[in-house]
C-alpha positions as CSV (number, residue, x, y, z in Angstrom):
1,M,0.0,0.0,0.0
2,F,2.8,2.4,0.9
3,K,4.7,1.6,-2.3
4,K,1.6,2.3,-4.4
5,L,1.2,5.6,-2.6
6,L,4.8,6.6,-3.4
7,I,4.4,5.6,-7.1
8,T,1.1,7.6,-7.3
9,A,2.7,10.7,-5.7
10,S,5.7,10.4,-8.1
11,L,3.4,10.2,-11.1
12,A,1.3,13.1,-9.8
13,L,4.5,15.2,-9.6
14,F,5.1,14.7,-13.4
15,I,1.8,16.5,-14.3
16,P,2.8,20.0,-13.0
17,Q,6.3,19.5,-14.3
18,I,4.9,18.8,-17.8
19,F,2.7,21.9,-17.5
20,A,5.8,24.0,-16.5
21,L,7.6,22.7,-19.6
22,L,4.7,24.0,-21.8
23,A,5.0,27.5,-20.3
24,E,5.8,29.0,-23.7
25,V,2.6,27.7,-25.2
26,N,-0.1,29.3,-23.0
27,W,-0.3,31.5,-19.9
28,F,-2.1,28.7,-18.0
29,F,1.0,26.5,-18.3
30,E,3.3,29.5,-17.4
31,L,1.6,29.7,-14.0
32,W,3.1,26.3,-13.1
33,V,6.7,27.5,-13.6
34,H,6.5,29.5,-10.3
35,Y,6.5,26.3,-8.3
36,I,9.5,24.6,-9.8
37,A,11.5,25.0,-6.5
38,Y,8.8,23.1,-4.7
39,Y,8.6,20.3,-7.4
40,T,12.4,19.9,-7.0
41,I,12.3,19.7,-3.2
42,I,9.4,17.2,-3.3
43,A,11.1,15.1,-6.0
44,A,14.3,15.0,-3.9
45,L,12.4,13.9,-0.8
46,L,10.5,11.3,-2.8
47,I,13.8,10.0,-4.3
48,L,15.2,9.4,-0.9
49,I,12.0,7.6,0.3
50,C,11.9,5.5,-2.9
51,I,15.5,4.4,-2.5
52,K,14.9,3.5,1.1
53,S,11.8,1.5,0.0
54,G,13.6,-0.2,-2.9
55,L,11.6,1.5,-5.7
56,W,14.6,2.0,-8.0
57,K,12.5,2.6,-11.2
58,T,10.4,5.3,-9.4
59,A,13.6,6.9,-8.0
60,T,15.1,7.0,-11.5
61,A,12.0,8.6,-13.0
62,L,12.0,11.2,-10.2
63,T,15.6,12.0,-11.0
64,L,14.3,13.1,-14.4
65,I,12.3,15.8,-12.7
66,L,15.5,17.0,-11.0
67,A,17.3,17.0,-14.3
68,L,14.6,19.0,-16.0
69,N,14.7,21.6,-13.2
70,L,18.5,21.9,-13.1
71,P,18.7,24.7,-15.7
72,V,16.5,26.8,-13.5
73,F,19.0,26.6,-10.5
74,V,22.4,26.6,-12.3
75,P,22.6,30.4,-12.7
76,Y,22.3,30.8,-9.0
77,Y,25.3,28.6,-8.3
78,Q,28.0,30.2,-10.4
79,T,31.7,29.8,-9.5
80,P,33.3,32.7,-7.6
81,N,35.5,33.7,-10.6
82,Q,32.3,34.7,-12.5
83,I,31.6,37.5,-10.0
84,P,33.6,40.7,-10.5
85,A,36.2,41.3,-7.8
86,A,36.1,44.6,-5.9
87,G,37.7,47.3,-8.1
88,E,37.4,45.1,-11.3
89,E,36.1,46.9,-14.3
90,I,32.7,45.9,-15.7
91,K,32.1,46.5,-19.4
92,V,28.6,47.9,-20.2
93,F,27.0,48.1,-23.6
94,S,24.0,50.4,-23.8
95,A,22.3,51.3,-27.0
96,N,19.0,52.7,-28.2
97,F,18.0,50.1,-30.8
98,F,15.0,52.1,-32.1
99,Y,11.9,50.1,-31.7
100,L,11.2,49.9,-35.5
101,N,14.7,48.5,-36.2
102,E,14.7,44.8,-37.2
103,D,18.4,44.5,-38.0
104,F,19.1,41.8,-35.4
105,E,22.2,40.4,-37.1
106,T,24.1,43.7,-37.1
107,I,23.4,44.2,-33.4
108,K,24.2,40.6,-32.6
109,T,27.6,41.0,-34.3
110,V,28.4,44.2,-32.4
111,I,27.5,42.5,-29.1
112,E,29.6,39.5,-29.9
113,D,32.6,41.6,-31.0
114,E,32.4,43.9,-27.9
115,D,31.6,41.0,-25.4
116,P,30.2,43.3,-22.7
117,D,29.5,42.1,-19.1
118,V,26.1,44.0,-19.1
119,I,23.8,44.9,-22.0
120,A,21.1,47.6,-21.8
121,I,18.7,47.7,-24.8
122,L,16.6,50.8,-25.0
123,E,13.4,50.9,-27.1
124,A,13.1,47.1,-27.1
125,N,10.1,45.9,-29.0
126,I,8.5,42.5,-28.7
127,R,10.8,41.1,-31.5
128,W,13.9,42.2,-29.6
129,I,12.6,40.7,-26.4
130,A,11.9,37.4,-28.2
131,K,15.6,37.4,-29.1
132,K,16.7,37.4,-25.4
133,D,16.8,33.6,-25.3
134,E,19.8,33.7,-27.7
135,Y,21.8,35.4,-25.0
136,K,20.4,33.6,-21.9
137,E,23.3,31.2,-21.6
138,K,26.0,34.0,-21.6
139,Y,23.8,36.5,-19.8
140,P,21.6,34.5,-17.3
141,Y,20.4,37.6,-15.4
142,I,17.8,39.3,-17.5
143,Y,15.3,42.0,-16.7
144,I,12.6,43.2,-19.1
145,T,10.3,46.2,-18.4
146,D,6.6,45.6,-18.8
147,D,6.4,48.0,-21.8
148,F,7.4,47.3,-25.3
149,G,8.3,49.6,-28.2
150,P,9.6,53.1,-27.5
151,F,9.4,52.6,-23.7
152,G,10.7,49.0,-23.5
153,I,14.1,48.3,-21.8
154,V,16.0,45.0,-21.5
155,V,19.0,44.6,-19.3
156,M,21.1,41.4,-19.4
157,S,24.1,40.7,-17.1
158,K,26.8,38.0,-16.9
159,F,26.9,38.6,-13.2
160,P,24.3,38.2,-10.4
161,A,22.2,41.3,-10.4
162,E,19.1,42.7,-8.7
163,F,16.9,44.8,-11.0
164,K,14.2,47.3,-10.1
165,Q,11.9,49.0,-12.6
166,I,11.3,52.7,-12.0
167,K,8.3,54.2,-13.8
168,W,7.1,57.8,-14.1
169,G,4.2,58.4,-16.5
170,E,5.0,56.5,-19.7
171,Q,8.7,56.5,-19.1
172,N,10.8,53.6,-17.7
173,A,14.1,53.2,-16.1
174,I,15.9,50.3,-14.5
175,E,18.1,50.3,-11.5
176,A,20.5,47.4,-11.5
177,L,22.7,46.4,-8.6
178,I,25.5,44.2,-9.9
179,E,26.8,41.9,-7.1
180,G,30.5,41.7,-6.7
């Protein structure tokens, strides 16, 4: 009876995980992403209980949930050499991309050539914001204002950062505290 309960709990944990993976498809699925930390903790506890109970296949399946959630947690556990030392220079690239501009390749080339530590994109439209995923691996700390077009701003950082949006009227600004 206890083993059936463990297997049922483990299978039930896959449903919200699948929903979280479908976050890009619909807003309903995106709601499930907010609980990934809880899924991970529950999966870890269930793995320990399954191993103790001899449910090796169930423990292996639960390990898949942990593996799926790993990319969410990796940016928070960077090695110390990725954080700028006190007094070390940080290279910032800030540009007004003009919200009607769609020349993504030229901007991408400039960013790759300059290799800045922090990027600030002003007048970011929805198409620019969709391109942020291309930079997510190199710039894991990303903040996007809730406006697009002439008032949209995207800030991306290689280093851990805390972002805060400041609004006055239709205007936006972002305060970024880079940890180091």
